[in-house]
Residue frames as a rotation matrix with the C-alpha (Angstrom) as fourth column:
MET 1
-0.957 -0.142 -0.254 93.75
-0.285 0.287 0.915 78.71
-0.057 0.948 -0.315 106.84
MET 2
-0.178 0.984 -0.027 90.17
-0.954 -0.179 -0.239 78.48
-0.240 -0.017 0.971 105.66
ASN 3
0.882 0.451 0.139 90.41
-0.385 0.859 -0.338 75.12
-0.272 0.244 0.931 103.90
ALA 4
0.036 -0.981 0.192 93.73
-0.593 0.134 0.794 73.31
-0.804 -0.143 -0.577 104.15
GLY 5
-0.047 -0.027 0.999 92.80
0.490 0.870 0.047 70.62
-0.870 0.492 -0.028 101.61
PHE 6
0.841 0.410 0.354 91.74
0.512 -0.391 -0.765 73.17
-0.175 0.824 -0.538 99.00
THR 7
0.718 -0.645 -0.261 94.88
-0.591 -0.763 0.261 75.22
-0.367 -0.033 -0.930 99.66
GLU 8
-0.171 -0.802 0.572 97.09
-0.237 0.597 0.767 72.16
-0.956 -0.004 -0.292 99.15
LEU 9
0.311 0.384 0.869 95.19
0.740 0.475 -0.475 71.41
-0.596 0.791 -0.136 95.93
LEU 10
0.995 0.056 -0.076 95.91
0.006 -0.842 -0.539 74.93
-0.095 0.536 -0.839 94.66
LEU 11
0.318 -0.948 -0.023 99.60
-0.741 -0.264 0.617 74.62
-0.591 -0.180 -0.786 95.54
GLY 12
-0.157 -0.306 0.939 99.72
0.257 0.905 0.338 71.25
-0.954 0.294 -0.063 93.76
LEU 13
0.701 0.480 0.527 98.09
0.645 -0.114 -0.755 72.84
-0.302 0.870 -0.389 90.71
LEU 14
0.826 -0.482 -0.294 100.68
-0.506 -0.862 -0.009 75.63
-0.249 0.156 -0.956 90.82
ALA 15
-0.071 -0.896 0.437 103.46
-0.417 0.425 0.803 73.03
-0.906 -0.125 -0.404 90.90
ILE 16
0.103 0.188 0.977 101.98
0.687 0.697 -0.207 71.26
-0.720 0.692 -0.057 87.87
LEU 17
0.954 0.281 0.101 101.67
0.273 -0.681 -0.680 74.56
-0.122 0.676 -0.727 85.97
LEU 18
0.509 -0.841 -0.184 105.32
-0.683 -0.524 0.509 75.35
-0.525 -0.134 -0.841 86.78
ILE 19
-0.243 -0.580 0.778 106.48
0.052 0.793 0.608 71.98
-0.969 0.188 -0.162 85.47
VAL 20
0.472 0.496 0.729 104.39
0.772 0.167 -0.614 72.46
-0.426 0.852 -0.303 82.31
ALA 21
0.955 -0.139 -0.263 105.91
-0.212 -0.938 -0.273 75.93
-0.209 0.316 -0.925 81.82
ALA 22
0.107 -0.989 0.104 109.44
-0.594 0.020 0.805 74.55
-0.798 -0.148 -0.585 82.19
VAL 23
-0.179 -0.133 0.975 108.84
0.472 0.858 0.203 71.70
-0.863 0.496 -0.091 79.73
ILE 24
0.741 0.513 0.433 107.21
0.629 -0.306 -0.714 73.98
-0.234 0.802 -0.549 77.16
ASP 25
0.799 -0.489 -0.349 110.02
-0.469 -0.871 0.146 76.53
-0.375 0.047 -0.926 77.55
VAL 26
-0.179 -0.878 0.444 112.65
-0.226 0.476 0.850 73.85
-0.957 0.052 -0.284 76.91
ARG 27
-0.092 0.219 0.971 110.80
0.754 0.652 -0.075 72.70
-0.650 0.726 -0.225 73.79
THR 28
0.428 0.452 0.782 109.75
0.882 -0.397 -0.254 76.06
0.196 0.799 -0.569 72.31
LEU 29
-0.695 -0.699 -0.169 111.63
0.714 -0.645 -0.271 78.78
0.080 -0.309 0.948 74.22
THR 30
-0.545 0.595 0.591 108.27
-0.333 -0.800 0.499 80.41
0.770 0.075 0.634 74.93
ILE 31
-0.817 0.473 -0.329 105.83
0.523 0.371 -0.767 80.51
-0.241 -0.799 -0.551 77.83
SER 32
-0.408 0.719 0.563 102.28
0.640 -0.215 0.738 81.27
0.651 0.661 -0.373 76.75
ASN 33
-0.737 0.257 0.625 100.28
-0.454 -0.873 -0.176 84.21
0.500 -0.414 0.761 78.01
GLY 34
0.308 0.925 -0.221 97.47
-0.464 0.349 0.814 81.78
0.830 -0.148 0.537 78.83
LEU 35
0.223 -0.317 -0.922 99.65
0.672 0.735 -0.090 79.78
0.706 -0.599 0.377 81.18
ASN 36
-0.819 -0.572 0.040 100.96
0.396 -0.615 -0.682 82.95
0.415 -0.543 0.730 82.82
ALA 37
-0.426 0.753 0.502 97.43
-0.633 -0.644 0.429 84.31
0.646 -0.135 0.751 83.18
THR 38
0.459 0.586 -0.668 96.30
0.029 0.741 0.671 81.05
0.888 -0.327 0.323 84.78
VAL 39
-0.265 -0.645 -0.717 99.08
0.826 0.232 -0.514 81.25
0.498 -0.728 0.471 87.37
ALA 40
-0.938 -0.127 0.321 98.25
0.003 -0.932 -0.362 84.89
0.346 -0.338 0.875 88.07
LEU 41
-0.231 0.948 0.219 94.47
-0.653 -0.318 0.687 84.43
0.721 0.016 0.693 88.21
LEU 42
0.325 0.297 -0.898 94.71
0.368 0.835 0.409 81.49
0.871 -0.463 0.162 90.60
ALA 43
-0.715 -0.694 -0.082 96.63
0.364 -0.269 -0.892 83.62
0.597 -0.668 0.445 93.13
PRO 44
-0.547 0.546 0.635 93.51
-0.737 -0.674 -0.055 85.44
0.398 -0.497 0.771 94.46
VAL 45
0.536 0.696 -0.477 91.79
-0.378 0.704 0.602 82.07
0.755 -0.143 0.640 94.88
TYR 46
-0.053 -0.675 -0.736 94.82
0.613 0.560 -0.557 80.97
0.788 -0.481 0.384 96.91
TRP 47
-0.836 -0.231 0.497 94.64
-0.166 -0.757 -0.632 84.18
0.523 -0.611 0.595 98.97
TRP 48
0.069 0.950 0.305 91.00
-0.835 -0.112 0.538 83.44
0.545 -0.292 0.786 99.73
SER 49
0.537 0.167 -0.827 91.83
0.051 0.972 0.230 79.85
0.842 -0.165 0.513 100.70
ILE 50
-0.339 -0.724 -0.601 94.39
0.735 0.194 -0.649 81.00
0.587 -0.662 0.466 103.28
GLY 51
0.544 0.671 -0.504 92.21
0.839 -0.435 0.326 83.84
0.000 -0.600 -0.800 104.54
LEU 52
-0.586 -0.809 -0.032 94.56
0.803 -0.586 0.107 86.58
-0.106 0.037 0.994 103.35
PRO 53
0.215 0.681 -0.700 92.97
0.477 -0.699 -0.533 90.00
-0.852 -0.219 -0.475 103.92
TRP 54
0.527 0.038 0.849 92.48
0.836 -0.204 -0.510 91.95
0.154 0.978 -0.139 100.69
TRP 55
0.391 -0.418 0.820 93.76
-0.108 -0.906 -0.410 95.10
0.914 0.071 -0.399 102.37
PRO 56
0.503 -0.523 -0.688 96.61
-0.770 -0.633 -0.082 95.55
-0.392 0.571 -0.721 102.95
ASP 57
-0.017 -0.650 0.760 98.05
-0.221 0.744 0.631 92.03
-0.975 -0.157 -0.156 102.51
ALA 58
0.355 0.187 0.916 96.76
0.752 0.525 -0.399 91.16
-0.555 0.831 0.046 99.03
ALA 59
1.000 -0.003 0.006 97.58
0.000 -0.847 -0.531 94.70
0.007 0.531 -0.847 97.89
VAL 60
0.326 -0.942 0.080 101.16
-0.695 -0.181 0.696 94.18
-0.641 -0.282 -0.714 99.08
HIS 61
-0.011 -0.281 0.960 101.35
0.363 0.893 0.266 90.95
-0.932 0.351 0.092 97.06
VAL 62
0.734 0.360 0.576 100.17
0.659 -0.176 -0.731 92.82
-0.162 0.916 -0.366 93.96
ALA 63
0.891 -0.433 -0.137 102.65
-0.438 -0.899 -0.004 95.66
-0.121 0.063 -0.991 94.55
VAL 64
0.058 -0.905 0.421 105.56
-0.431 0.358 0.828 93.24
-0.900 -0.229 -0.370 95.01
ALA 65
0.142 0.058 0.988 104.56
0.681 0.719 -0.140 91.33
-0.718 0.693 0.062 91.86
ALA 66
0.959 0.203 0.198 104.39
0.283 -0.681 -0.676 94.62
-0.002 0.704 -0.710 89.94
GLY 67
0.573 -0.817 -0.064 107.87
-0.686 -0.521 0.508 95.46
-0.448 -0.248 -0.859 91.21
VAL 68
-0.089 -0.562 0.822 109.16
0.098 0.816 0.569 92.07
-0.991 0.131 -0.017 90.08
PHE 69
0.553 0.376 0.744 107.60
0.751 0.163 -0.640 92.67
-0.362 0.912 -0.192 86.67
VAL 70
0.981 -0.170 -0.088 109.17
-0.190 -0.924 -0.331 96.14
-0.025 0.341 -0.940 86.30
ILE 71
0.261 -0.950 0.169 112.63
-0.658 -0.048 0.752 94.98
-0.707 -0.307 -0.637 87.38
LEU 72
-0.195 -0.340 0.920 112.60
0.301 0.872 0.386 91.89
-0.933 0.352 -0.067 85.18
ALA 73
0.826 0.487 0.284 111.13
0.440 -0.241 -0.865 93.85
-0.353 0.839 -0.414 82.26
MET 74
0.589 -0.705 -0.394 114.47
-0.700 -0.689 0.186 95.65
-0.403 0.166 -0.900 82.18
THR 75
-0.363 -0.731 0.578 116.18
-0.272 0.676 0.685 92.31
-0.891 0.091 -0.444 81.55
PHE 76
0.314 0.558 0.768 113.70
0.665 0.447 -0.598 91.70
-0.677 0.699 -0.231 78.73
TYR 77
0.975 0.092 -0.203 114.58
-0.051 -0.793 -0.607 95.04
-0.217 0.602 -0.769 77.12
MET 78
0.172 -0.980 -0.101 118.27
-0.855 -0.199 0.479 94.17
-0.489 0.004 -0.872 77.41
GLY 79
0.331 0.032 -0.943 117.62
-0.765 0.595 -0.248 90.86
0.553 0.803 0.222 75.63
MET 80
-0.699 -0.685 0.205 118.53
-0.653 0.495 -0.573 88.80
0.291 -0.535 -0.794 78.67
MET 81
-0.780 0.532 0.330 115.12
0.118 0.642 -0.758 87.30
-0.615 -0.552 -0.563 79.40
GLY 82
-0.780 0.554 0.291 112.00
0.411 0.103 0.906 86.51
0.472 0.826 -0.308 77.42
GLY 83
-0.553 0.648 0.524 108.69
-0.635 -0.735 0.238 88.26
0.539 -0.201 0.818 77.93
GLY 84
0.426 0.722 -0.545 106.99
-0.203 0.663 0.720 85.05
0.882 -0.197 0.429 79.03
ASP 85
-0.202 -0.610 -0.766 109.70
0.722 0.436 -0.538 84.52
0.662 -0.662 0.352 81.63
VAL 86
-0.919 -0.136 0.370 109.13
-0.074 -0.863 -0.500 88.01
0.387 -0.487 0.783 83.04
LYS 87
-0.123 0.969 0.214 105.37
-0.766 -0.230 0.600 87.49
0.631 -0.091 0.771 83.24
LEU 88
0.371 0.234 -0.899 105.73
0.210 0.921 0.327 84.04
0.904 -0.310 0.293 84.84
ALA 89
-0.589 -0.662 -0.464 108.07
0.628 -0.013 -0.778 85.33
0.509 -0.749 0.423 87.57
ALA 90
-0.829 0.342 0.444 105.69
-0.462 -0.865 -0.197 88.20
0.316 -0.369 0.874 88.33
ALA 91
0.183 0.944 -0.274 102.70
-0.564 0.329 0.758 85.83
0.805 0.016 0.592 88.41
ILE 92
0.085 -0.245 -0.966 104.53
0.571 0.806 -0.154 83.56
0.817 -0.538 0.209 90.84
ALA 93
-0.877 -0.461 0.136 105.33
0.187 -0.589 -0.786 86.54
0.443 -0.664 0.603 93.06
LEU 94
-0.204 0.892 0.402 101.57
-0.688 -0.423 0.589 86.91
0.696 -0.156 0.701 93.60
TRP 95
0.511 0.434 -0.741 101.60
0.043 0.849 0.527 83.60
0.858 -0.301 0.415 95.47
PHE 96
-0.028 -0.684 -0.729 104.40
0.843 0.375 -0.384 84.34
0.537 -0.625 0.567 97.94
GLN 97
0.787 0.109 -0.607 104.86
0.506 -0.678 0.534 86.66
-0.353 -0.727 -0.588 100.91
PRO 98
0.901 -0.433 -0.040 107.29
-0.385 -0.753 -0.533 89.51
0.200 0.495 -0.845 100.09
ILE 99
0.139 -0.907 0.396 110.24
-0.863 0.085 0.497 87.92
-0.485 -0.411 -0.772 101.95
THR 100
0.163 -0.011 0.987 109.49
0.186 0.982 -0.020 84.59
-0.969 0.187 0.162 100.29
THR 101
0.969 0.169 0.177 109.42
0.211 -0.209 -0.955 86.34
-0.125 0.963 -0.239 96.91
LEU 102
0.527 -0.848 -0.053 112.92
-0.850 -0.527 -0.010 87.63
-0.020 0.051 -0.999 97.62
LYS 103
-0.111 -0.534 0.838 114.06
-0.446 0.781 0.438 84.07
-0.888 -0.325 -0.325 98.43
PHE 104
0.587 0.429 0.687 112.39
0.401 0.583 -0.707 82.87
-0.704 0.690 0.170 95.24
LEU 105
0.963 -0.223 -0.150 114.24
-0.256 -0.597 -0.760 85.48
0.080 0.770 -0.633 93.16
VAL 106
0.136 -0.962 0.238 117.59
-0.929 -0.040 0.367 84.52
-0.343 -0.271 -0.899 94.70
ILE 107
-0.091 -0.118 0.989 117.02
-0.043 0.992 0.115 80.80
-0.995 -0.032 -0.095 94.10
MET 108
0.832 0.455 0.317 115.74
0.316 0.081 -0.945 81.54
-0.455 0.887 -0.077 90.59
SER 109
0.751 -0.598 -0.281 118.86
-0.660 -0.661 -0.357 83.59
0.028 0.454 -0.891 89.84
LEU 110
-0.171 -0.827 0.535 121.19
-0.748 0.462 0.476 80.89
-0.641 -0.319 -0.698 91.11
ALA 111
0.142 0.314 0.939 119.32
0.312 0.886 -0.344 78.24
-0.940 0.341 0.027 89.12
GLY 112
0.967 0.247 -0.068 119.42
0.038 -0.400 -0.916 80.54
-0.253 0.883 -0.396 86.09
GLY 113
0.345 -0.921 -0.180 123.18
-0.915 -0.373 0.155 80.96
-0.210 0.111 -0.971 86.39
LEU 114
-0.348 -0.426 0.835 123.68
-0.318 0.892 0.322 77.21
-0.882 -0.153 -0.446 86.61
LEU 115
0.490 0.628 0.604 121.30
0.413 0.443 -0.796 76.63
-0.767 0.640 -0.043 83.71
THR 116
0.882 -0.204 -0.424 123.16
-0.441 -0.672 -0.595 79.21
-0.164 0.712 -0.683 81.62
LEU 117
-0.124 -0.982 0.141 126.49
-0.873 0.175 0.454 77.48
-0.471 -0.067 -0.880 82.29
ILE 118
-0.196 0.131 0.972 124.96
0.138 0.985 -0.105 74.14
-0.971 0.114 -0.211 81.26
VAL 119
0.814 0.555 0.169 123.47
0.268 -0.103 -0.958 75.61
-0.515 0.825 -0.233 78.07
LEU 120
0.606 -0.667 -0.433 126.80
-0.779 -0.608 -0.154 77.27
-0.161 0.430 -0.888 77.20
ALA 121
-0.345 -0.755 0.557 128.69
-0.592 0.636 0.495 74.01
-0.728 -0.159 -0.667 77.77
ILE 122
0.129 0.483 0.866 126.26
0.432 0.758 -0.488 72.07
-0.892 0.437 -0.111 75.58
HIS 123
0.940 0.238 -0.243 126.42
-0.069 -0.566 -0.822 74.78
-0.333 0.789 -0.515 72.90
LYS 124
0.234 -0.941 -0.243 130.21
-0.926 -0.292 0.238 74.74
-0.296 0.170 -0.940 72.92
LYS 125
-0.363 -0.367 0.856 130.35
-0.238 0.925 0.296 70.95
-0.901 -0.096 -0.423 72.84
ARG 126
0.433 0.624 0.650 127.99
0.513 0.422 -0.747 70.77
-0.741 0.657 -0.138 69.87
GLY 127
-0.570 -0.756 -0.321 129.94
0.213 -0.513 0.831 73.51
-0.794 0.406 0.453 68.07
LYS 128
0.431 0.838 0.334 126.99
0.608 0.004 -0.794 74.72
-0.667 0.545 -0.507 66.04
PRO 129
-0.535 -0.605 0.590 128.07
0.841 -0.317 0.438 76.18
-0.078 0.730 0.679 62.70
PRO 130
-0.809 0.229 -0.541 127.11
-0.143 -0.970 -0.196 79.72
-0.570 -0.081 0.818 61.79
VAL 131
0.261 0.933 0.246 123.68
0.386 0.133 -0.913 80.28
-0.885 0.333 -0.326 60.34
GLU 132
-0.091 -0.307 0.947 123.88
0.993 0.045 0.110 80.81
-0.077 0.951 0.301 56.58
GLY 133
0.321 0.146 0.936 124.77
0.500 -0.866 -0.036 84.40
0.805 0.479 -0.351 55.82
GLU 134
0.960 -0.017 0.281 126.02
-0.241 -0.563 0.791 85.13
0.144 -0.827 -0.544 59.35
ALA 135
0.154 -0.986 -0.055 129.65
-0.517 -0.033 -0.855 85.46
0.842 0.161 -0.515 60.34
GLU 136
-0.682 -0.398 0.613 129.19
-0.719 0.214 -0.661 84.14
0.132 -0.892 -0.432 63.88
PRO 137
-0.785 0.418 -0.457 127.52
0.373 0.908 0.190 81.00
0.494 -0.022 -0.869 65.20
ALA 138
0.159 0.944 0.288 123.99
0.035 -0.297 0.954 81.30
0.987 -0.142 -0.080 66.56
ARG 139
-0.540 -0.274 0.796 123.78
-0.710 -0.360 -0.605 82.52
0.452 -0.892 0.000 70.15
PRO 140
-0.747 0.319 -0.584 122.70
0.467 0.876 -0.117 79.88
0.474 -0.360 -0.804 72.62
GLU 141
-0.196 0.765 0.614 119.25
-0.553 -0.603 0.575 80.53
0.810 -0.227 0.541 74.08
VAL 142
-0.981 -0.180 -0.066 118.50
-0.027 0.468 -0.883 79.72
0.190 -0.865 -0.464 77.71
PRO 143
-0.103 0.986 -0.131 115.03
0.244 0.153 0.958 78.39
0.964 0.067 -0.256 78.58
TYR 144
-0.812 -0.366 0.455 114.87
-0.259 -0.472 -0.843 80.56
0.523 -0.802 0.289 81.71
GLY 145
0.228 0.956 0.183 111.41
-0.774 0.064 0.630 79.22
0.591 -0.285 0.754 82.54
VAL 146
0.340 -0.214 -0.916 113.26
0.342 0.935 -0.092 76.18
0.876 -0.282 0.391 83.89
ALA 147
-0.726 -0.675 -0.132 115.11
0.409 -0.270 -0.872 78.36
0.553 -0.686 0.472 86.42
ILE 148
-0.527 0.628 0.572 111.92
-0.716 -0.691 0.100 80.21
0.458 -0.357 0.814 87.32
ALA 149
0.517 0.744 -0.424 110.07
-0.423 0.652 0.629 76.94
0.745 -0.146 0.651 87.87
ALA 150
-0.020 -0.612 -0.791 112.99
0.546 0.656 -0.521 75.52
0.837 -0.442 0.321 89.87
GLY 151
-0.874 -0.324 0.363 113.02
-0.059 -0.670 -0.740 78.54
0.483 -0.668 0.566 92.18
ALA 152
-0.170 0.905 0.390 109.28
-0.905 -0.300 0.302 78.41
0.391 -0.301 0.870 92.78
LEU 153
0.542 0.355 -0.762 109.22
-0.150 0.933 0.328 74.63
0.827 -0.063 0.559 93.20
TRP 154
-0.498 -0.774 -0.391 112.05
0.391 0.203 -0.898 74.92
0.774 -0.600 0.202 95.74
ILE 155
-0.786 0.273 0.555 109.93
-0.563 -0.686 -0.460 77.34
0.255 -0.674 0.693 97.77
LEU 156
0.265 0.956 -0.123 106.86
-0.834 0.291 0.468 75.11
0.484 -0.022 0.875 97.46
ALA 157
0.216 -0.261 -0.941 108.86
0.177 0.958 -0.225 72.03
0.960 -0.118 0.253 98.47
GLN 158
-0.827 -0.545 0.135 110.06
0.005 -0.248 -0.969 73.81
0.562 -0.801 0.208 101.62
ARG 159
-0.265 0.826 0.498 106.45
-0.917 -0.375 0.134 74.33
0.298 -0.421 0.857 102.64
PHE 160
0.685 0.554 -0.473 105.82
-0.448 0.832 0.327 70.59
0.575 -0.012 0.818 102.53
LEU 161
0.096 -0.744 -0.661 109.19
0.348 0.647 -0.678 69.42
0.933 -0.165 0.321 103.84
ASN 162
-0.648 -0.345 0.679 109.12
-0.415 -0.587 -0.695 71.78
0.638 -0.732 0.237 106.82
GLN 163
0.434 0.866 0.249 106.16
-0.766 0.209 0.608 69.80
0.475 -0.455 0.754 108.16
PHE 164
0.801 -0.150 -0.580 108.55
0.231 0.971 0.067 66.93
0.553 -0.187 0.812 108.87
ALA 165
-0.178 -0.937 0.299 111.29
0.008 -0.305 -0.952 68.98
0.984 -0.167 0.062 110.54
């Protein structure tokens, strides 16, 4: 690691950006392109701080992130995930090793399932009436940025907590 303090600062900044994304997603059901771009553009700075070789290691990170984007873009086209969510997950994948990205996706999916159940329960309890002119009640919308942030924060927390094991 080239500069441990700077690396920890970058990881702390990533954690803050993830929390901001989750809060904004809960409030607006959107994650801005600017926030996603910031997460993505800080990844090469992080690579530099840990001394990650540009070839082939950084290229592998980019390829894995592109794969995450393509796979999750399918969920966007099926109406299951927002575009900002897809971009945020791909941007986060730039920060993690490939195996860690897989762990992140699993944790994100589990958190997303739990979040969906919570949103459905709240929606059912509130019993929202149909929107005027529609026969059925409005579909509940899941702020999936919360699950994405939870998955990434879980991975980041492991990095810090493993120091004490």
